[in-house]
Structures are given as C-alpha cells and as structure tokens.
C-alpha positions in Angstrom: 0.0 0.0 0.0 2.8 2.4 0.8 6.1 2.9 -0.9 9.1 4.5 0.7 9.0 8.3 0.9 12.5 8.9 -0.5 13.6 12.2 -2.0 15.9 15.2 -1.7 13.8 17.4 0.5 10.9 17.6 3.0 8.6 19.1 0.3 9.4 16.3 -2.1 8.9 13.7 0.5 5.8 15.0 2.1 4.0 17.6 0.1 4.5 16.2 -3.4 3.4 12.7 -2.5 0.4 14.1 -0.8 -0.6 16.1 -3.8 0.4 13.8 -6.6 -0.9 10.7 -4.8 2.4 8.9 -5.5 2.8 7.5 -2.0 -0.3 7.3 0.1 -3.3 7.2 -1.8 -9.1 14.1 2.5 -12.1 15.7 2.1 -15.3 13.7 1.1 -16.5 10.8 3.3 -14.8 7.4 3.5 -16.6 4.7 1.6 -18.7 7.1 -0.3 -22.0 5.7 -1.4 -21.5 2.3 0.2 -21.8 3.9 3.7 -25.5 4.8 3.1 -26.8 1.3 2.7 -28.6 -1.0 5.1 -26.4 -4.0 4.4 -23.0 -2.7 5.7 -23.0 -5.0 8.7 -20.3 -4.4 11.2 -18.8 -1.8 8.9 -21.8 0.5 9.7 -20.4 1.1 13.2 -17.6 3.2 11.7 -20.2 5.6 10.1 -22.5 5.7 13.1 -22.3 3.4 16.1 -26.1 3.4 16.3 -26.3 1.5 13.0 -25.6 -1.8 14.6 -28.6 -1.7 16.8 -31.6 -3.6 15.2 -29.2 -4.9 12.7 -30.4 -7.1 9.9 -27.5 -9.6 10.8 -27.4 -12.1 13.5 -23.6 -11.8 13.3 -21.2 -10.2 10.8 -17.5 -10.2 10.1 -15.4 -7.8 8.1 -12.4 -9.6 6.7 -10.8 -6.4 5.2 -12.0 -3.1 3.7 -9.8 -0.3 2.3 -10.7 3.3 1.4 -8.2 5.6 -0.2 -8.8 9.2 -1.1 -6.5 11.9 -2.4 -7.2 15.4 -3.8 -5.9 18.9 -4.3 -7.1 22.3 -5.5 -4.8 22.6 -8.5 -4.1 19.3 -10.6 -6.9 17.5 -12.4 -7.2 13.8 -13.3 -9.1 12.2 -16.3 -9.5 8.5 -16.8 -9.4 8.8 -20.6 -6.0 10.3 -20.2 -4.7 8.2 -17.3 -1.1 8.1 -18.6 -0.9 11.9 -18.6 -2.8 12.2 -15.4 0.0 10.4 -13.6 2.8 12.0 -15.5 5.0 13.7 -12.9 5.9 16.7 -15.1 2.3 17.3 -16.0 1.0 17.1 -12.5 3.9 19.3 -11.1 3.1 22.0 -13.8 -0.4 22.2 -12.5 0.4 21.9 -8.8 3.1 24.7 -8.6 4.7 27.4 -10.5 4.1 31.1 -11.0 0.5 30.6 -11.9 -0.5 28.0 -9.2 -1.2 30.3 -6.3 -1.9 28.7 -3.0 -1.7 24.8 -3.2 -3.7 22.8 -0.8 -4.3 19.0 -0.7 -5.3 16.1 1.5 -5.1 12.4 1.5 -6.6 9.6 3.6 -6.0 5.8 3.9 -8.3 3.8 6.0 -7.9 0.0 6.4 -10.6 -1.8 8.3 -9.1 -4.8 9.8 -10.9 -7.9 11.1 -14.0 -6.7 13.0 -17.0 -8.6 14.5 -20.7 -7.9 15.1 -22.9 -9.9 17.5 -26.5 -9.7 18.7 -26.7 -9.9 22.5 -30.5 -9.6 22.5 -33.2 -8.4 20.1 -32.6 -4.8 21.2 -28.8 -4.9 21.9 -25.8 -5.5 19.6 -22.1 -5.3 20.3 -19.1 -5.0 17.9 -15.3 -5.4 18.3 -13.4 -3.5 15.6 -9.9 -2.6 14.5 -8.5 -0.3 11.8 -5.4 1.6 10.8 -5.4 5.1 9.4 -3.0 7.5 7.7 -3.9 11.2 7.0 -2.3 14.2 5.7 -3.2 17.9 5.0 -1.4 20.5 2.9 -2.6 24.0 3.3 -1.9 27.1 1.3 1.6 26.3 0.2 2.7 29.0 -2.2 3.2 27.5 -5.7 6.3 29.4 -6.6 8.0 28.7 -3.4 7.2 25.0 -3.7 8.6 24.9 -7.2 11.9 26.5 -6.3 12.4 24.1 -3.3 11.3 20.9 -5.1 12.8 21.4 -8.5 15.4 24.0 -7.8 16.2 27.0 -10.0 13.7 27.4 -12.9 14.6 30.2 -15.3 10.9 30.8 -16.5 9.6 31.1 -12.8 9.1 34.9 -13.1 11.6 35.8 -10.6 12.0 38.0 -8.6 8.8 36.9 -6.9 7.4 38.3 -3.6 5.3 36.5 -1.0 3.4 38.2 1.8 1.2 35.6 3.5 -0.8 36.1 6.6 -2.1 32.5 6.1 -0.7 29.6 8.1 1.1 27.4 5.5 1.7 23.9 6.6 1.8 20.2 5.8 1.3 17.4 8.3 1.0 13.6 8.3 -0.5 11.3 11.0 -0.7 7.5 11.3 -2.4 5.6 14.0 -4.4 2.4 14.8 -7.7 2.1 16.6 -9.2 -0.8 18.6 -12.9 -0.4 19.4 -15.6 -1.8 21.4 -19.2 -0.8 20.5 -22.7 -1.1 21.8 -25.8 -0.4 19.9 -29.2 -0.2 21.7 -32.9 0.3 20.8 -33.9 3.2 23.0 -37.6 3.7 22.0 -40.0 1.5 20.1 -43.3 3.4 19.6 -44.6 1.6 16.4 -44.3 4.5 14.0 -41.4 6.0 15.8 -38.2 4.2 16.4 -35.0 5.3 18.0 -31.7 3.7 18.6 -28.3 4.8 19.9 -24.8 3.6 19.9 -21.4 4.2 21.5 -17.9 3.1 20.5 -14.9 3.4 22.9 -11.6 3.3 21.3 -8.0 2.7 22.3 -5.7 4.8 20.1 -2.2 3.6 19.3 -0.2 6.4 17.8 2.4 5.5 15.1 3.7 8.8 13.8 3.0 12.6 13.7 5.2 14.9 11.6 4.6 18.5 10.5 6.2 21.6 9.2 4.7 25.1 9.3 5.4 28.5 7.8 3.6 31.3 9.7 3.3 35.1 8.8 5.8 34.4 5.9 7.0 37.2 3.8 9.9 36.9 1.4 11.3 37.7 -2.0 12.6 34.9 -4.3 15.4 36.1 -6.4 17.6 34.4 -9.0 21.4 34.1 -9.1 21.8 33.8 -12.9 25.6 33.3 -12.4 25.1 30.1 -10.4 21.6 29.2 -11.7 20.1 29.1 -8.2 17.2 30.7 -6.4 17.6 32.4 -3.1 15.5 34.2 -0.4 16.0 37.7 0.6 14.0 40.2 2.7 12.6 37.2 4.6 10.6 37.2 7.8 8.2 34.8 9.5 8.4 31.7 11.6 9.1 28.1 10.7 8.2 25.2 13.0 9.0 21.5 12.6 7.7 18.8 14.9 8.1 15.0 15.1 6.4 12.4 17.4 6.6 8.7 17.1 8.1 7.1 13.9 9.4 9.3 11.2 7.7 9.4 7.7 11.2 9.3 6.2 11.3 5.9 4.6 7.8 5.1 6.0 6.4 1.7 5.1 3.2 -0.3 5.8 5.1 -2.3 8.5 5.5 1.0 10.5 1.7 0.8 11.2 2.4 -1.9 13.9 5.1 0.2 15.6 3.0 1.9 18.2 4.8 4.9 19.8 2.0 6.7 21.7 -1.4 6.1 23.0 -4.7 7.8 23.7 -8.5 7.2 24.0 -11.4 8.2 22.0 -15.0 7.5 21.3 -17.9 7.8 18.7 -21.5 8.6 19.7 -24.5 8.4 17.4 -28.3 8.2 17.2 -30.7 7.1 14.5 -34.4 7.8 14.2 -36.7 5.9 11.9 -40.2 6.7 11.0 -42.2 3.6 10.3 -45.7 4.5 9.0 -46.5 0.9 7.8 -45.3 -0.7 11.1 -48.1 -3.2 11.2 -47.0 -5.2 8.1 -43.5 -5.5 9.6 -44.7 -6.9 12.8 -44.2 -10.6 14.0 -45.6 -12.5 16.8 -42.4 -12.9 18.8 -41.5 -10.8 21.9 -39.5 -8.3 19.9 -42.3 -7.9 17.3 -40.2 -6.8 14.2 -39.2 -8.6 11.1 -35.4 -8.1 11.3 -34.3 -8.9 7.8 -36.3 -6.3 5.8 -36.6 -2.5 5.6 -39.2 -1.0 8.0 -38.7 2.7 7.6 -39.9 5.4 5.2 -37.6 8.0 6.7 -34.3 7.5 8.5 -32.4 10.3 10.2 -29.0 9.8 11.7 -26.6 12.0 13.6 -23.1 11.0 14.8 -20.1 12.7 16.5 -17.1 10.8 15.3 -13.5 10.7 16.2 -13.6 12.4 19.6 -10.3 12.1 21.5 -6.5 12.6 21.1 -3.2 10.9 21.1 -0.4 12.1 23.4 3.0 12.1 21.7 6.4 12.6 23.2 8.1 15.2 21.1 11.4 14.2 19.6 13.5 17.2 20.8 16.4 16.2 18.6 14.3 16.7 15.5 11.7 19.4 16.7 12.1 23.1 17.0 10.7 26.5 15.9 12.7 29.4 14.4 12.2 33.1 13.6 13.3 33.7 10.0 15.5 36.6 9.2 17.2 37.1 5.8 18.0 40.8 5.7 20.0 43.4 3.8 22.3 41.8 1.3 22.0 38.3 2.8 20.9 35.4 0.7 19.7 32.0 1.7 19.9 29.6 -1.2 16.9 27.3 -1.4 19.1 24.6 -3.1 20.7 24.1 0.5 17.7 22.0 1.3 18.1 19.6 -1.6 20.5 17.1 0.2 19.0 17.4 3.7 17.1 14.5 5.0 13.8 15.1 6.8 15.2 14.1 10.1 18.1 16.5 9.7 16.1 19.7 9.2 16.7 20.9 12.8 20.4 20.2 12.5 20.5 22.2 9.1 18.6 25.1 10.6 20.8 25.2 13.8 23.9 25.4 11.6 22.7 28.6 10.1 21.9 30.8 13.0 22.2 34.0 10.9 18.9 33.0 9.2 17.2 30.8 11.8 16.8 32.1 15.4 15.5 29.4 17.8 12.3 30.3 19.6 12.7 29.6 23.3 10.1 27.3 24.9 8.6 26.4 21.6 9.0 22.6 21.9 7.2 21.1 24.8 8.2 17.5 25.8 4.7 16.2 25.1 1.8 17.4 22.9 -1.7 16.1 22.1 -2.8 15.5 18.6 -6.6 15.6 18.2 -8.4 13.1 16.1 -10.2 14.5 13.0 -13.5 15.1 14.9 -16.6 15.5 12.6 -20.4 15.7 12.9 -22.1 13.4 10.5 -25.7 14.1 9.5 -27.7 11.7 7.3 -31.3 11.7 6.0 -32.3 8.6 4.1 -35.7 8.3 2.2 -37.2 5.1 1.0 -38.8 6.0 -2.4 -40.3 2.6 -3.2 -39.3 -0.9 -2.4 -35.5 -1.1 -2.8 -35.1 2.4 -4.2 -33.7 5.0 -1.8 -32.1 8.5 -1.7 -30.0 9.9 1.1 -28.5 13.4 1.8 -25.6 13.5 4.1 -23.4 16.3 5.5 -19.9 16.2 7.0 -18.8 19.0 9.2 -15.3 19.3 10.7 -14.9 20.3 14.3 -11.1 20.5 14.2 -8.9 23.4 13.2 -5.3 23.1 12.2 -4.5 26.8 12.0 -3.1 27.1 15.4 -2.2 23.4 15.8 -0.5 22.3 12.6 -0.1 18.8 13.8 -3.8 18.1 13.7 -5.3 16.4 10.7 -8.8 17.3 9.6 -11.6 16.4 7.1 -13.1 18.9 4.7 -16.7 19.9 5.1 -18.7 18.0 2.5 -22.2 17.3 1.3 -23.4 14.2 -0.5 -26.6 13.1 -2.2 -26.8 9.4 -3.0 -29.6 7.7 -4.9 -29.3 3.9 -4.6 -31.0 0.6 -5.1 -30.4 -2.2 -2.7 -31.5 -5.8 -2.0 -30.2 -8.6 0.1 -27.7 -9.7 -2.6 -27.1 -6.6 -4.6 -26.7 -2.8 -4.1 -25.8 0.1 -6.5 -25.1 3.6 -5.3 -24.6 6.9 -7.2 -22.9 9.4 -4.8 -22.9 13.0 -5.8 -20.5 15.0 -3.6 -19.5 18.5 -3.1 -16.6 19.4 -0.8 -14.5 22.5 0.0 -11.3 21.2 -1.6 -12.1 19.4 -4.8 -15.7 20.8 -5.5 -18.1 18.5 -7.3 -17.6 14.9 -8.0 -19.8 11.9 -9.1 -19.0 8.4 -8.5 -20.5 4.8 -8.3 -20.3 2.0 -5.8 -21.7 -1.5 -6.1 -22.1 -4.5 -3.7 -22.4 -8.1 -4.8 -23.2 -10.1 -1.7 -20.1 -9.9 0.6 -17.9 -7.9 -1.8 -18.2 -4.1 -2.4 -16.2 -1.8 -4.6 -16.6 1.8 -5.7 -15.3 5.3 -6.1 -16.7 8.7 -5.2 -15.2 10.4 -8.3 -15.1 7.8 -11.1 -17.8 9.2 -13.2 -16.4 12.7 -13.0 -12.9 11.6 -14.0 -14.4 9.4 -16.8 -16.6 12.2 -18.4 -14.6 15.3 -17.4 -11.8 16.0 -15.0 -11.7 15.5 -11.3 -9.4 17.0 -8.7 -9.6 14.0 -6.5 -9.0 10.3 -6.9 -10.5 7.8 -4.6 -11.5 4.2 -4.4 -12.8 1.6 -1.9 -13.0 -2.1 -1.8 -13.9 -4.7 0.9 -15.0 -8.1 1.9 -17.4 -8.7 4.7 -20.1 -11.3 5.4 -22.7 -12.3 7.9 -25.9 -14.3 8.6 -29.2 -12.4 8.2 -32.0 -12.8 10.7 -34.9 -15.2 9.9 -38.5 -14.3 10.7 -39.1 -17.5 12.5 -41.8 -16.1 14.6 -43.6 -14.8 11.6 -43.4 -18.1 9.8 -44.8 -19.9 12.8 -47.6 -17.5 13.0 -48.5 -18.1 9.3 -48.4 -21.9 9.7 -50.7 -21.7 12.7 -53.2 -19.5 10.9 -53.2 -22.1 8.0 -53.6 -24.9 10.3 -56.5 -23.2 12.0 -58.2 -22.6 8.6 -57.8 -26.2 7.6 -59.6 -27.4 10.7 -62.6 -25.2 10.2 
C-alpha cells in the first residue's frame, strides 16, 4: 500500500506525495456511497455506532476493507488520459509554479481490519473493531516557493517573486491504529417512531506525527543567474518542525504496527426511523419486528465521530521553531535543502543561526494530537421498495490553523440515490466538498464484496481534482423471521380445521 518516501527534501517527501498521490493514496466521506446502505453489517459502526442496533444480521464479520482518497485544488485527473494524469511533469506543472497560487491538498487511507458484530438480544448489539489510518493535510503552500524548493532553480519562474502571506502554510502527516468496542441499543419503540443509539470506545495507538509550518511568511525569491540558483531575501516569519513517534522518512506499511504513543477516543451516534407501515412488519415474537427487511420510510442519523486525542512525546532532537530573518544583502539559497533528509532539518537550521533564530520554549516535551472530529448528518428516504435517496453532511470540528499537527476532514455534502436488495446494491454518490468541489461516483455491492469510487464518473466524463476508491469483503448471517413463519403456519392450520 505504501512505498518509501525517498527524495531530496521535505517538500518532495511529504507535500508532493500528498498532492500527486504517489505514496499514500481528505475531504469527502470514506466509503462514499456504500456507507449509506442497510447491508453494511459491522462496517456500519464506523459511520454511526447506532447503525448496529436492530441490525439485519445475527452476526457479521469484516475480513478487510480499504478506502483511499487523495485530492488537491490545482491538478486535475481524467480517466481517458490516465497516462498523462500520472505524468509527474504534467502534474507538477499544475500543482506549482508562478500561476499556481496557494496549493492545498489532502489524503486519507483507511484500512478496516478484522471486525465482528454480534447480537446480544433483540434490542442490543455489540461490535469489536480494528483499523489503521493515515491522513495528511497540505494548506496554502505558495506554488512558486514550492517549485523552487522541489525542482530547484527554474529560469521561467518569473523571478523575482514576492510572497506576503498572513495564512498559516503547513503540511502534516498522521498515522495511528484504533481498537474499538461498540454497543448499539434500541432506545424507543413506539410503532411508527423508532430510536436507537450507539457508543464506541476506542483505544488509540499512535504511530507517527510529523509536521512543518510557515507562519506570517514574507519573502522575495530572487535568482542568481551566475550560479543558476534561487535564493530568499528580505525574509521574515516563523518556521516550525515537529516529530512524534516514527518518522515518515522511509515510511512503510510495516510501520503501522510500531506503536509509539497512545490515547483514548469515542464515537457517539443516534438514528431515528419513521415507520408508518409498522403493522405489516410486525411478527408474533416478543420483539415484534421482522429483522431482515426494511421497515422505515424515513431515517435520520446524527453521529459525533473521532472524539479524542493521542499524546506524543516530542522528539526534541528533530523538533524546533525558528524566527526567520534574511535581511540586507543576505541570501539564503533554497538549493541548500536539496540534500537534507527530513530528520536532519533541525540540524540544518541550527547550523545557520544568521537566518534561523531558535524560539525559546517552543518545543514542549509532550503534545496532544486531536483526532479529525466531525459531525455526520444523514437523512435517508425510501422512495419505493428497494429504491432510496440519502442526503448527508460532514462538518469538521477540528482546526489546524493554530495546531498544525492536527489532521482534519473537509466539510462535504453528498446526495446518494441507490438501489439495494439482500444480494445486490448500487449507489450513485454526488459529492461537493471545499477542496475538490463537485464529484460523481459509483459503488456496487455483490453479496459480501463491495467496490466503488466517489469520483469515477467525473474523472471518466470530465476532469476531477480527486482520486478515490474503496473495496472490501465482509459477510454475515441475516435474521430469519421464524416467529412470523410460525404464525402463518398456525393460521393455515386453523383454517384447515374449520
């Protein structure tokens, strides 16, 4: 899933892979489309823990499920020109340069490991889950600055070039694992009105947190034509670098099992269902509902996901903050960063005190990295039989402006028409989010296997600023309406004796 993040500089190793999707293939929802269905089994707990209450499954197992998403506000991808879409030169020309402006991007990898759902009673279900996650955010990196650091001197870059940014430019990457225990409970059963709730408690195993930040940055990028190099002059601002846990320098999938920090978190959710035709879905058992069929006309869900944080020990040998000062006739050549490894940035900055002045007290021994907390709202309407349409909103509650080590999702809104049955489902997600704007995709489920993308149709017919896909295998045993069948048999027997 991951390839090593090798390169000549921090920007090449972290920003460019994030934006070009070359290393870790965030913004719209995970498992777009598929997540709206009623046959998600144990996987439904990741979208709203109340989903497992009154589940259609007696038990359910997720073998594996993977969701990968990556996007940016500059480069576009088109499936009909897939070769050009992944051409590094073509992508870099779109992502940075004198016409790129502020470059932002995000990426997210979610791996749902073996997870299990059980029914304790007709009104209570429990789930045991595990998953690994990698997230990254890139915010407002100036395109010309990015070009000069990554590619070195470019004669057509339009230098000299001045930057005056009050924005907080940063890039961060986070990796962690989660182990959860969930309970879903029917809270109210009033025939037409049905309410259920759910709670997931999570142990968080931190793997890595790395970030770099430029704050209140002002500079002029000039060119030294004699040596064919670009340099900074008249530069002020503050740069911060931070490391906790493993380094993303030469990061591989095996690193996801190297837990360096810990924390706790939880998810909380509620689901309301309006069941106007409740009578035809009743059975004669004590619970009174046919478990393996749809009973609602309208479903409304709300969930507060990813509440919590991971406490990291800051690696003081690699972490620091500096005030920038390149004044008068001084020059700081950006090419100096070309041969500096990510883990050696602090050593490099310390060796040039004339440009980088350490900020006292800027590196605490410990710091907390918040989970990417969101509110998820979902309204699902049963049009007729197996045809549904849902409208869902995702709203981020985490800000990275003052805490550049926090990853966050983008605000998003999704409308998903779908058809679903016990063995087959088809979804058509239509999504709009802050980063990549509008995208249309498709997702399908054949029994235990599901696969899809939230941007495939847009990339096929036009161009999309995001690439995403999901695939998974999970299976379970549906409830049988034994009580209902017994009742029918008794009624037939009674009629025959008359």
